[in-house]
C-alpha positions as CSV (number, residue, x, y, z in Angstrom):
1,M,3.0,-17.1,8.8
2,K,5.0,-20.2,8.2
3,T,8.0,-20.1,5.9
4,S,6.3,-22.6,3.5
5,G,3.3,-20.2,3.2
6,K,5.6,-17.3,2.4
7,W,7.3,-19.3,-0.3
8,V,3.9,-20.0,-1.9
9,I,3.3,-16.3,-2.1
10,V,6.7,-15.7,-3.7
11,C,6.2,-18.5,-6.2
12,A,2.7,-17.2,-7.0
13,Y,4.0,-13.7,-7.6
14,T,6.8,-15.0,-9.8
15,I,4.5,-17.2,-11.8
16,G,2.2,-14.3,-12.2
17,L,5.0,-12.2,-13.7
18,F,5.7,-15.0,-16.2
19,I,2.0,-15.5,-17.1
20,V,1.3,-11.8,-17.7
21,T,4.5,-11.2,-19.7
22,P,3.2,-12.5,-23.1
23,Y,0.1,-10.4,-22.8
24,L,1.6,-7.0,-21.9
25,P,1.9,-5.8,-25.5
26,D,-1.8,-6.6,-26.0
27,L,-2.8,-4.8,-22.8
28,I,-0.7,-1.8,-23.7
29,Q,-2.2,-1.8,-27.2
30,A,-5.8,-2.1,-25.8
31,A,-5.1,0.8,-23.4
32,T,-3.6,3.0,-26.2
33,S,-6.6,2.3,-28.4
34,R,-9.0,3.6,-25.8
35,W,-6.9,6.4,-24.5
36,T,-4.2,8.6,-26.0
37,T,-0.6,7.5,-25.6
38,S,0.2,10.4,-23.3
39,G,-2.9,9.4,-21.3
40,V,-1.6,5.9,-20.8
41,K,1.9,7.2,-20.0
42,Y,0.5,9.5,-17.3
43,F,-1.7,6.6,-15.9
44,V,1.5,4.5,-15.6
45,L,3.2,7.5,-14.1
46,G,0.3,7.9,-11.7
47,V,0.6,4.3,-10.5
48,E,4.4,4.8,-10.0
49,I,3.7,8.0,-8.0
50,T,1.1,6.2,-5.9
51,I,3.7,3.5,-5.0
52,A,6.2,6.2,-4.3
53,L,3.8,8.1,-2.0
54,L,3.1,4.9,-0.1
55,I,6.9,4.4,0.4
56,L,7.3,8.0,1.4
57,T,4.4,7.6,3.9
58,L,6.3,4.8,5.5
59,A,9.4,6.9,5.6
60,V,7.6,9.9,7.2
61,R,6.0,7.6,9.8
62,T,9.5,6.2,10.6
63,L,10.8,9.8,10.7
64,I,8.3,10.7,13.3
65,Y,9.3,7.9,15.6
66,K,13.0,7.7,14.9
67,K,14.0,11.1,13.7
68,K,17.8,10.6,13.3
69,K,17.8,7.4,11.4
70,A,14.8,8.1,9.2
71,A,16.0,11.4,7.8
72,L,18.7,9.8,5.7
73,F,16.2,7.2,4.5
74,L,13.7,9.9,3.6
75,I,16.3,11.9,1.7
76,S,17.6,8.8,-0.1
77,I,14.1,7.6,-1.2
78,G,13.1,11.2,-2.2
79,G,16.3,11.4,-4.3
80,I,15.6,8.0,-5.9
81,L,12.0,9.0,-6.7
82,L,13.0,12.4,-8.1
83,L,15.7,10.7,-10.3
84,S,13.1,8.1,-11.4
85,F,10.7,10.9,-12.4
86,I,13.4,12.7,-14.4
87,I,14.5,9.5,-16.1
88,Y,10.8,8.6,-16.8
89,Q,10.5,11.7,-18.9
90,F,13.3,10.7,-21.2
91,I,12.7,6.9,-21.6
92,P,11.6,6.2,-25.1
93,N,9.2,3.5,-23.9
94,P,7.7,4.6,-20.6
95,Y,6.3,1.1,-19.9
96,E,9.9,-0.1,-19.4
97,F,9.9,1.7,-16.1
98,T,7.4,-0.7,-14.6
99,H,10.3,-3.2,-14.2
100,L,11.4,-1.3,-11.1
101,P,8.3,-1.8,-8.9
102,E,7.7,-5.3,-10.2
103,Y,11.1,-6.5,-9.1
104,A,11.3,-4.3,-6.0
105,V,8.2,-6.1,-4.8
106,L,9.8,-9.5,-5.7
107,S,13.0,-8.7,-3.8
108,M,10.9,-7.5,-0.8
109,L,8.9,-10.8,-0.8
110,L,12.0,-12.9,-1.1
111,L,13.6,-11.0,1.8
112,W,10.4,-11.4,3.9
113,T,10.6,-15.1,3.2
114,L,14.3,-15.5,3.8
115,G,14.1,-13.4,7.0
116,D,13.1,-16.4,9.0
117,T,16.1,-18.4,7.7
118,K,18.6,-18.1,10.5
119,I,21.3,-20.4,11.8
120,K,19.8,-21.6,15.1
121,D,21.3,-23.4,18.1
122,I,24.9,-22.3,17.5
123,D,26.8,-21.4,20.6
124,K,29.3,-18.5,20.6
125,E,32.4,-20.8,20.2
126,K,31.0,-22.6,17.2
127,E,29.9,-19.4,15.6
128,K,33.5,-18.0,15.8
129,K,34.8,-21.1,14.1
130,L,32.3,-20.9,11.2
131,K,33.7,-19.3,8.1
132,P,32.0,-16.1,7.0
133,A,31.1,-17.6,3.7
134,I,28.8,-20.1,5.4
135,I,26.7,-17.4,7.0
136,I,25.0,-15.8,4.0
137,N,23.2,-12.6,4.2
138,P,19.5,-12.8,3.3
139,Y,19.8,-9.5,1.5
140,F,22.4,-11.0,-0.8
141,I,20.4,-14.1,-1.4
142,S,17.3,-12.0,-2.2
143,G,19.2,-9.8,-4.6
144,A,20.8,-12.7,-6.3
145,L,17.5,-14.6,-6.7
146,T,15.7,-11.4,-8.0
147,G,18.5,-10.8,-10.5
148,T,18.3,-14.4,-11.6
149,I,14.5,-14.4,-12.0
150,G,14.8,-11.1,-13.9
151,T,17.3,-12.5,-16.3
152,I,15.2,-15.7,-16.8
153,D,12.2,-13.5,-17.5
154,E,14.1,-11.6,-20.3
155,I,15.4,-14.9,-21.8
156,Y,11.8,-16.2,-21.7
157,Q,10.7,-13.0,-23.6
158,H,13.2,-13.8,-26.3
159,F,11.1,-16.8,-27.3
160,L,7.7,-15.0,-27.2
161,P,6.1,-13.2,-30.2
162,N,6.0,-9.4,-29.9
163,R,8.5,-9.5,-27.0
164,H,12.3,-8.9,-27.1
165,F,15.3,-9.7,-25.0
166,T,17.2,-6.7,-23.9
167,W,20.1,-6.2,-21.5
168,Y,18.5,-2.9,-20.5
169,D,15.5,-4.7,-19.1
170,I,17.8,-7.0,-17.1
171,L,19.5,-4.0,-15.7
172,L,16.1,-2.5,-14.8
173,N,15.0,-5.7,-13.1
174,I,18.2,-5.8,-11.0
175,L,17.9,-2.1,-10.1
176,G,14.3,-2.7,-9.1
177,G,15.4,-5.6,-6.9
178,I,18.1,-3.4,-5.3
179,L,15.6,-0.6,-4.8
180,G,13.3,-2.9,-2.9
181,L,16.1,-4.1,-0.7
182,L,17.2,-0.6,0.0
183,I,13.7,0.4,1.0
184,I,13.4,-2.5,3.4
185,R,16.8,-1.8,4.8
186,G,15.9,1.9,5.3
187,I,12.6,1.0,7.0
188,K,14.4,-1.5,9.3
189,R,17.0,1.1,10.2
């Protein structure tokens, strides 16, 4: 797929996040009016666990083919998921936890798109002369863009009725982005 097509996917996903944001309280209220609060909480937890199982499946698949490198990845992801499950039990608003997979996916999409961005046609002598600051790591760019979009999302929520700006949500957005990048890095290793 061409890089321009990948950027369209990233933009569509980001715009989707911003379009859905004003309606999330209504969706949550509709869900809690049909089901009990604990039922909705466990549904959200089920979605999170499904995502986690997909990630673990990738890790186990990698473990089968590259035993040494995948073991550390499997332990890391398992630890993150266990910690996430424990934290999930103590968060006053369990829906806040959905920031992690939302922004993990965004950072993965950004990295996928930026992966094609490489400095081409540079011979070895010119490459040595380039300053390290010129060659920017796509992981860094993806993380910075994800954090910026997450911050803009929270500022946007400040101006919406029934939504609130919180630093905690910005932190969750950034952590979600980092989690996505760690997952990709682990899979590539």
